[in-house]
C-alpha positions in Angstrom: 8.2 6.3 23.0 8.3 6.9 19.3 5.1 8.1 17.8 3.6 6.9 14.5 4.7 10.2 13.0 8.3 9.6 14.2 8.3 6.2 12.6 7.1 7.7 9.4 10.1 9.9 9.2 12.2 6.7 9.1 10.9 6.0 5.6 13.8 5.8 3.2 11.5 6.1 0.2 8.0 7.3 0.4 5.4 6.5 -2.3 6.4 9.2 -4.8 10.2 8.6 -4.6 12.3 6.2 -6.6 14.9 3.8 -5.1 17.4 2.1 -7.4 16.4 -0.8 -9.4 18.6 -3.3 -7.5 16.8 -2.3 -4.2 13.4 -2.3 -5.9 14.0 -5.8 -7.4 15.4 -7.1 -4.1 12.3 -6.0 -2.2 10.1 -7.3 -5.0 11.7 -10.7 -4.5 11.0 -10.4 -0.8 7.3 -9.8 -1.4 7.2 -12.6 -3.9 9.1 -15.0 -1.6 6.5 -14.4 1.2 3.4 -14.8 -0.9 3.9 -17.0 -3.9 3.4 -20.2 -2.0 0.1 -19.0 -0.6 -1.1 -18.0 -4.0 -0.3 -21.3 -5.6 -1.4 -23.4 -2.6 -4.8 -21.7 -2.5 -5.3 -22.6 -6.1 -4.3 -26.2 -5.4 -6.7 -26.5 -2.5 -9.7 -25.2 -4.6 -9.0 -27.3 -7.6 -8.3 -30.6 -5.8 -11.1 -30.2 -3.3 -13.4 -29.3 -6.2 -12.5 -32.4 -8.3 -10.4 -30.6 -11.0 -7.7 -32.5 -12.9 -4.0 -31.9 -13.0 -4.2 -30.1 -16.4 -6.7 -27.6 -15.0 -4.6 -27.2 -11.9 -1.5 -26.3 -13.9 -3.5 -23.8 -15.9 -5.1 -22.2 -12.9 -1.8 -21.8 -11.1 -0.2 -20.2 -14.2 -3.2 -17.9 -14.6 -3.3 -16.9 -10.9 0.3 -15.7 -11.0 -0.2 -13.8 -14.2 -3.4 -12.1 -12.9 -1.8 -11.3 -9.6 1.1 -9.6 -11.5 -1.2 -7.6 -13.7 -3.4 -6.4 -10.9 -0.4 -5.6 -8.6 1.0 -3.4 -11.5 -2.3 -1.6 -11.7 -2.3 -0.9 -7.9 1.2 0.6 -8.2 0.7 2.5 -11.4 -3.0 3.4 -11.8 -4.7 3.4 -15.1 -7.2 6.3 -14.9 -9.3 5.6 -11.8 -8.2 2.0 -11.6 -5.4 1.4 -9.0 -4.4 2.9 -5.6 -1.0 4.3 -6.5 0.6 2.3 -3.6 2.3 -1.0 -3.0 -0.6 -3.4 -2.7 0.3 -6.9 -3.6 -2.6 -8.9 -5.1 -3.0 -12.6 -4.5 -5.5 -15.4 -4.5 -8.2 -14.9 -1.9 -8.8 -17.4 0.8 -12.4 -16.2 1.4 -13.3 -17.5 -2.0 -12.2 -21.1 -1.2 -15.5 -22.4 0.1 -17.7 -21.0 -2.7 -15.2 -21.8 -5.4 -15.0 -25.4 -4.3 -18.8 -25.6 -4.3 -19.0 -24.1 -7.8 -16.5 -26.6 -9.1 -18.4 -29.5 -7.6 -21.8 -28.2 -9.0 -20.8 -27.2 -12.5 -17.1 -27.5 -13.1 -14.6 -24.8 -14.0 -16.9 -23.3 -16.6 -19.5 -22.4 -14.0 -16.8 -21.1 -11.6 -15.4 -18.8 -14.4 -18.9 -17.4 -15.1 -19.7 -16.8 -11.5 -16.4 -14.9 -10.9 -16.9 -12.7 -13.9 -20.5 -11.8 -12.8 -19.6 -11.1 -9.2 -16.6 -9.0 -10.2 -19.0 -6.4 -11.7 -20.4 -5.9 -8.2 -16.9 -4.7 -7.1 -16.8 -2.0 -9.8 -20.2 -0.8 -8.4 -18.8 -0.7 -4.9 -15.8 1.3 -6.1 -17.9 3.9 -8.0 -20.4 4.3 -5.1 -18.0 4.0 -2.2 -19.1 7.4 -0.8 -22.6 6.0 -0.3 -21.1 3.4 2.1 -19.1 5.9 4.1 -21.3 5.6 7.2 -21.2 1.8 7.2 -17.7 1.0 6.0 -15.9 3.4 8.4 -12.3 3.3 9.8 -13.8 1.4 12.7 -15.1 -1.3 10.5 -12.0 -1.4 8.2 -9.7 -1.4 11.2 -11.6 -4.2 12.9 -11.5 -6.3 9.7 -7.7 -5.8 9.5 -7.4 -7.0 13.2 -9.5 -10.0 12.2 -7.2 -10.7 9.3 -4.6 -11.4 11.9 -7.0 -13.7 13.8 -7.7 -15.6 10.5 -4.1 -15.9 9.2 -2.1 -16.2 12.4 -3.2 -19.9 13.0 -1.9 -20.7 9.5 1.5 -19.3 10.5 1.6 -21.3 13.7 0.5 -24.5 11.9 3.2 -24.1 9.2 5.8 -23.4 11.7 5.3 -26.8 13.3 4.7 -28.9 10.3 7.4 -31.6 10.2 8.2 -33.0 6.7 8.0 -36.7 6.3 11.2 -38.4 7.4 12.5 -35.4 9.4 13.1 -35.2 13.1 10.4 -33.7 15.3 12.6 -30.7 16.1 13.3 -29.8 12.4 10.3 -27.5 11.8 10.2 -25.6 15.1 13.9 -25.0 15.1 13.8 -23.8 11.5 10.9 -21.5 12.3 12.7 -20.2 15.4 15.9 -19.4 13.5 14.0 -17.6 10.8 12.0 -15.6 13.3 14.9 -14.6 15.5 17.1 -13.5 12.5 14.2 -11.4 11.1 13.2 -9.8 14.4 16.8 -8.9 15.4 17.4 -7.3 12.0 14.1 -5.4 12.1 14.7 -4.1 15.7 18.4 -3.3 15.6 19.6 -2.9 12.0 19.7 0.5 10.3 20.1 1.7 6.8 20.2 -0.8 3.9 20.6 -3.9 6.1 17.1 -3.4 7.5 15.7 -3.6 4.0 16.9 -7.1 3.6 15.9 -8.4 7.0 13.2 -10.7 5.7 15.3 -12.1 2.9 18.2 -12.7 5.3 15.8 -14.4 7.7 14.5 -16.6 4.8 18.0 -17.6 3.7 19.0 -18.3 7.3 15.9 -20.4 7.8 16.5 -22.3 4.6 20.1 -23.1 5.6 18.8 -24.5 8.9 16.2 -26.5 7.0 18.9 -27.8 4.6 20.9 -29.0 7.7 17.8 -31.1 8.7 17.3 -32.3 5.1 13.9 -30.6 4.7 14.6 -28.3 1.8 13.1 -30.3 -1.1 15.3 -29.8 -4.2 13.3 -32.5 -6.0 10.5 -29.9 -6.8 13.1 -27.7 -8.5 14.6 -30.6 -10.5 11.2 -31.8 -11.8 10.0 -28.3 -13.0 10.3 -27.1 -16.6 12.4 -24.0 -17.4 9.9 -22.3 -19.5 6.3 -22.9 -20.7 2.6 -22.2 -20.7 0.1 -24.9 -19.7 -1.6 -26.2 -22.8 -5.3 -27.2 -23.0 -6.1 -26.2 -19.4 -8.5 -23.3 -20.0 -12.1 -24.6 -19.5 -14.1 -21.8 -21.2 -17.4 -20.5 -19.8 -20.7 -22.0 -18.9 -23.2 -19.5 -20.4 -26.3 -21.6 -19.8 -27.2 -19.5 -16.7 -28.3 -22.8 -15.1 -30.2 -23.0 -11.7 -26.8 -23.8 -10.2 -25.5 -20.4 -11.4 -28.4 -18.5 -9.8 -28.1 -20.5 -6.6 -24.4 -19.7 -6.2 -24.4 -16.1 -7.4 -25.6 -14.5 -4.1 -22.8 -16.3 -2.2 -20.2 -15.1 -4.7 -21.5 -11.5 -4.4 -21.4 -11.6 -0.6 -17.9 -13.0 -0.6 -16.9 -10.3 -3.1 -18.2 -7.7 -0.7 -16.1 -9.2 2.1 -13.1 -9.1 -0.1 -13.9 -5.5 -1.0 -14.0 -4.6 2.7 -10.6 -6.1 3.2 -9.3 -4.1 0.2 -10.8 -0.9 1.6 -9.0 -1.5 4.9 -5.7 -2.2 3.2 -6.2 0.8 1.0 -6.6 3.0 4.1 -3.8 1.3 6.0 -1.1 1.5 3.2 -1.6 5.3 3.1 -0.7 5.5 6.8 2.7 3.9 6.3 3.7 5.3 2.9 4.4 8.9 3.8 6.9 10.5 6.2 4.3 13.0 7.4 0.9 11.7 8.3 -1.8 12.5 5.7 -5.5 12.3 5.7 -6.8 9.2 4.0 -7.4 9.8 0.3 -10.5 7.8 -0.5 -9.9 8.2 -4.2 -6.9 5.9 -3.8 -9.2 3.5 -1.8 -11.7 3.6 -4.7 -8.9 2.9 -7.1 -7.7 -0.1 -5.0 -11.2 -1.6 -5.0 -11.5 -1.0 -8.8 -8.1 -2.7 -9.4 -9.3 -5.6 -7.2 -12.4 -5.8 -9.5 -10.1 -5.9 -12.5 -8.1 -8.7 -10.9 -11.3 -10.7 -10.2 -12.6 -10.0 -13.7 -9.3 -11.4 -15.2 -9.5 -14.3 -12.8 -12.9 -15.2 -14.2 -11.8 -14.7 -17.8 -8.8 -17.0 -17.1 -10.9 -19.4 -15.0 -8.8 -19.3 -11.8 -9.3 -18.4 -8.2 -10.2 -14.7 -7.5 -7.7 -12.4 -6.0 -7.6 -9.6 -3.4 -5.1 -7.3 -1.7 -2.6 -9.0 0.6 -2.5 -7.2 3.9 1.1 -8.1 4.6 2.0 -5.5 2.0 1.4 -2.9 4.7 3.5 -4.7 7.2 6.5 -5.1 4.8 6.4 -1.4 4.0 6.4 -0.6 7.7 9.3 -2.9 8.3 11.5 -2.0 5.3 10.8 1.7 5.2 10.3 1.7 1.4 6.9 2.6 0.0 8.0 3.6 -3.5 5.6 2.7 -6.3 8.6 1.4 -8.4 8.7 -1.6 -6.0 5.1 -2.4 -6.7 5.8 -2.3 -10.4 8.8 -4.7 -9.9 6.6 -7.1 -7.9 4.0 -7.2 -10.6 6.6 -7.8 -13.3 8.2 -10.5 -11.2 4.9 -12.4 -10.8 4.2 -12.2 -14.5 7.7 -13.5 -15.3 7.4 -16.3 -12.8 4.2 -17.4 -14.4 6.2 -18.3 -17.5 9.2 -19.8 -15.7 8.0 -22.8 -13.7 11.6 -23.6 -12.6 11.9 -20.2 -10.9 8.6 -20.7 -9.2 9.7 -24.1 -8.0 12.7 -22.6 -6.2 10.4 -20.5 -4.1 7.8 -23.3 -3.6 10.6 -25.5 -2.3 11.1 -23.2 0.7 10.0 -25.2 3.8 6.6 -24.4 5.4 8.4 -23.6 8.7 10.2 -20.6 7.1 7.0 -19.3 5.5 5.1 -19.7 8.8 7.7 -17.8 10.8 7.4 -14.8 8.4 3.7 -14.9 8.5 3.8 -14.6 12.3 6.1 -11.6 12.3 4.3 -9.7 9.5 0.7 -10.4 10.7 1.6 -9.3 14.3 2.6 -5.9 12.9 -0.5 -5.8 10.8 -2.7 -6.3 13.9 -1.2 -3.2 15.5 -1.9 -1.2 12.4 -5.5 -2.3 12.6 -5.6 -1.1 16.2 -4.2 2.3 15.2 -6.8 2.6 12.5 -9.8 2.1 14.8 -8.3 4.5 17.4 -7.3 7.3 14.9 -10.4 9.4 15.8 -10.6 8.3 19.4 -12.7 5.5 20.8 -16.0 6.1 22.7 -18.3 3.5 24.2 -20.1 3.0 20.9 -17.0 2.3 18.9 -15.7 0.2 21.7 -18.8 -2.0 21.6 -18.6 -2.4 17.8 -14.9 -3.3 17.9 -15.1 -5.6 20.9 -18.2 -7.5 19.9 -17.1 -7.9 16.3 -13.6 -8.9 17.1 -14.5 -11.6 19.6 -17.4 -12.9 17.5 -14.9 -13.3 14.6 -12.3 -14.9 17.0 -15.0 -17.2 18.3 -16.0 -18.5 14.8 -12.3 -18.8 13.7 -11.4 -20.8 16.8 -14.5 -23.0 16.6 -15.8 -21.9 20.0 -18.9 -20.7 18.1 -20.0 -23.8 16.2 -20.6 -22.7 12.6 -22.6 -25.8 11.8 -25.6 -24.3 13.7 -26.0 -21.9 10.8 -26.4 -24.4 8.0 -24.0 -25.7 5.4 -23.6 -22.7 3.2 -23.7 -20.0 5.8 -21.6 -22.0 8.2 -18.8 -22.3 5.7 -18.8 -18.6 5.3 -19.0 -17.7 8.9 -16.3 -20.0 10.1 -13.8 -17.6 8.6 -13.3 -15.0 11.4 -12.8 -12.1 9.0 -16.1 -12.8 7.3 -18.2 -13.3 10.5 -16.6 -10.5 12.5 -16.6 -8.1 9.5 -20.3 -8.9 9.0 -21.1 -8.1 12.6 -19.2 -4.8 12.4 -21.2 -3.8 9.3 -24.5 -4.8 10.9 -23.7 -2.9 14.2 -22.5 0.2 12.3 -25.7 0.1 10.1 -27.8 -0.2 13.3 -26.0 2.8 14.8 -26.7 4.8 11.7 -30.4 3.8 11.3 -31.3 4.1 14.9 -29.7 7.5 15.5 -31.4 10.9 15.5 -32.9 11.9 12.2 -30.7 14.0 10.0 -32.0 17.3 8.6 -30.7 18.5 5.3 -30.6 21.4 2.8 -29.4 21.6 -0.8 -28.1 24.6 -2.5 -25.3 25.7 -4.9 -21.7 25.9 -3.8 -21.3 29.7 -3.8 -21.2 32.6 -1.4 -25.0 33.1 -1.7 -25.5 29.8 0.0 -24.4 31.3 3.4 -27.7 32.9 4.5 -29.6 29.8 3.5 -27.3 27.6 5.6 -27.5 29.9 8.6 -31.3 29.9 8.5 -31.3 26.1 8.2 -29.0 25.7 11.2 -31.1 28.1 13.3 -34.2 26.0 12.6 -32.3 22.8 13.3 -30.9 24.1 16.6 -34.3 25.4 17.7 -35.9 22.0 17.0 -33.1 20.2 18.9 -33.5 22.5 21.9 -30.0 23.9 21.7 -29.0 27.2 23.4 -27.8 30.4 21.8 -24.1 29.5 22.4 -24.5 26.3 20.3 -26.4 28.2 17.6 -23.6 30.6 17.3 -20.9 27.9 17.2 -22.8 25.9 14.6 -23.2 29.1 12.5 -19.5 29.9 12.7 -18.4 26.3 11.9 -20.7 26.2 8.9 -19.5 29.6 7.7 -15.8 28.7 7.9 -16.3 25.3 6.3 -18.1 26.9 3.4 -15.3 29.4 2.9 -12.7 26.6 2.9 -14.8 24.7 0.3 -15.1 27.9 -1.8 -11.4 28.4 -1.5 -10.8 24.9 -3.0 -13.5 25.6 -5.6 -11.6 28.7 -6.8 -8.5 26.6 -7.2 -10.3 24.3 -9.7 -12.8 26.4 -11.8 -12.9 23.6 -14.5 -15.4 21.7 -12.4 -18.0 24.5 -13.1 -21.2 24.9 -11.0 -21.5 22.5 -8.2 -24.2 21.6 -5.7 -23.8 21.5 -2.0 -25.8 19.4 0.5 -25.6 20.2 4.2 -27.0 17.8 6.8 -27.2 18.2 10.5 -27.8 15.7 13.3 -27.9 16.1 17.1 -25.5 13.8 18.9 -25.5 14.0 22.7 -25.1 17.7 23.7 -23.4 18.5 20.4 -24.1 18.2 16.7 -22.6 16.7 13.6 -22.6 18.7 10.3 -21.8 17.2 7.0 -21.0 19.1 3.8 -21.2 17.1 0.6 -19.9 18.8 -2.5 -17.5 18.5 -5.4 -14.4 20.6 -4.6 -10.7 21.0 -5.5 -7.6 18.9 -4.9 -6.6 19.8 -1.4 -7.6 18.1 1.8 -8.9 20.1 4.7 -7.5 17.7 7.3 -4.0 18.1 5.9 -4.3 21.9 5.8 -5.6 22.0 9.3 -2.6 20.0 10.5 -0.3 22.3 8.4 -1.5 25.6 9.9 -1.6 24.1 13.3 2.0 22.8 13.2 3.6 25.7 11.3 1.5 28.7 12.1 4.4 31.2 11.8 5.2 30.1 8.2 1.6 30.3 6.9 0.0 33.6 5.8 -2.7 34.4 8.3 -5.1 35.9 5.7 -5.0 32.8 3.6 -5.8 30.2 6.3 -7.8 32.3 8.7 -10.9 30.2 8.1 -9.0 27.0 8.8 -7.6 28.4 12.0 -11.0 29.6 13.2 -12.6 26.3 12.3 -9.9 24.4 14.3 -10.9 26.4 17.4 -14.7 26.0 16.9 -15.0 22.4 15.9 -14.2 19.4 18.1 -13.2 17.4 15.0 -13.0 17.8 11.3 -12.9 14.9 8.9 -12.5 15.3 5.1 -13.2 12.4 2.8 -12.2 12.9 -0.9 -13.8 10.7 -3.4 -13.8 11.0 -7.2 -16.2 13.9 -8.0 -17.3 14.2 -4.4 -16.0 15.8 -1.2 -17.5 15.1 2.2 -16.5 17.3 5.2 -17.8 16.1 8.5 -17.6 18.7 11.4 -18.3 17.9 15.0 -19.3 20.8 17.2 -19.7 20.5 21.0 -20.6 23.0 23.7 -17.6 24.9 25.1 -17.5 22.9 28.3 -17.5 19.5 26.4 -14.7 20.6 24.1 -12.5 21.8 26.9 
């Protein structure tokens, strides 16, 4: 069976490579084809359910496409610390539907715009302080949320696949969806080379041809649309009165923004797993950039008074299917969305694609996304604690999404939020992870400077910790060796980047079962210890022994080593078990 690493080697273009512009534009069209209907339909649902007029709807749809294009550009080509540097398509967020409709009903589009701007600032705070949430928003939580995205979105795909247009025969939609799905799956599974890149587009064309045979491809939408234009008079301005309605709705918007940020964190981690031929450790600076770009998208959505956006998780699935992760494709996607905002006729061509075709694509892509979520939660192994968090959270989310857990028992506002499986399950995962952290053994810590002189202080600290935890001499020695080698590796990175100057180091220790967890928090250089451990482990003969001796020794002492790089902060977590447990 092919491993994830084997499949990564199938990448035609990884993130830092550049395919030709025809290939890039073709894939950009594929992304747009799959997502533009959802973007515009979400806006239409919010505006019409909230009582907005047609003029505002036209403006909100135009603004949503423009904002999605700008924020997708930022994700592909970061501006400073804003953007992930990967293909992460941005689109209108379904988790905002309930609160956005309520805001429109309470105070109109002006109140909605003000609330979105205010809550977007919270997302910038999350991005800048993401390292503080590391023990709560873990790969287990992020992977569970990604799995729940499938639970939330898959019913939409099935519903669309069986929606029969008025006047069409009952078999029109299911046969159209079946043709689309079969063509796509056959190409994905069997095609090689360039043909695989166009699998989704070919499937869409095949589905549309079947739909045309049933008379369900609506050319009237295309004929009625204008060629070029910007909606006039639709922008509603802001409601700056800070009314009681504003303060009543703000907590709900902040909470939903947090849910959207968790989804973006999961997507930011998942896209890195499929964008390189050789597996790399997650770079949390890219995740911070993804959340910051999401915040910019929400800020612009508020300024333009349209529905907030978030990362679309099918970006990960499409990269995995096509084998192209080049940033140039992300740039082309962003430019395509911006162009379509000004060309209603082109948008109408895509909007005319039957629901059955869109539904079939959603089923294929979200099925792949679910597996990526499973891989994420299993990347560091699964013990009974993780299994409990994943299992309970997933099935609570599935219960709310399916209606088996009645959301009306939780009140009107909370019920509307919890009936979304991603929101309810994600919240359970966060609560359980926080409980695990707060109820665990107390952590002991020491702070010092990141230099060689810190070694005796750390050794004395660990001896006191081990004595208090009742650990034997063997564990005391193993902890001391692990700490010494980790410090040397951090110092080695420090020497590579002297511009950062003097830095502080905080070491924490906590007993866990028969072993211990050590955490080193510091500002260090550009490398990643996990990547270097994998490198020296896989190509030992090609690496100078004297340069990576500390890494080799650390790999033998520690049960696991996890390195999380954030802007200005490095966190190295080292797990040390007794010899019998490690063996």
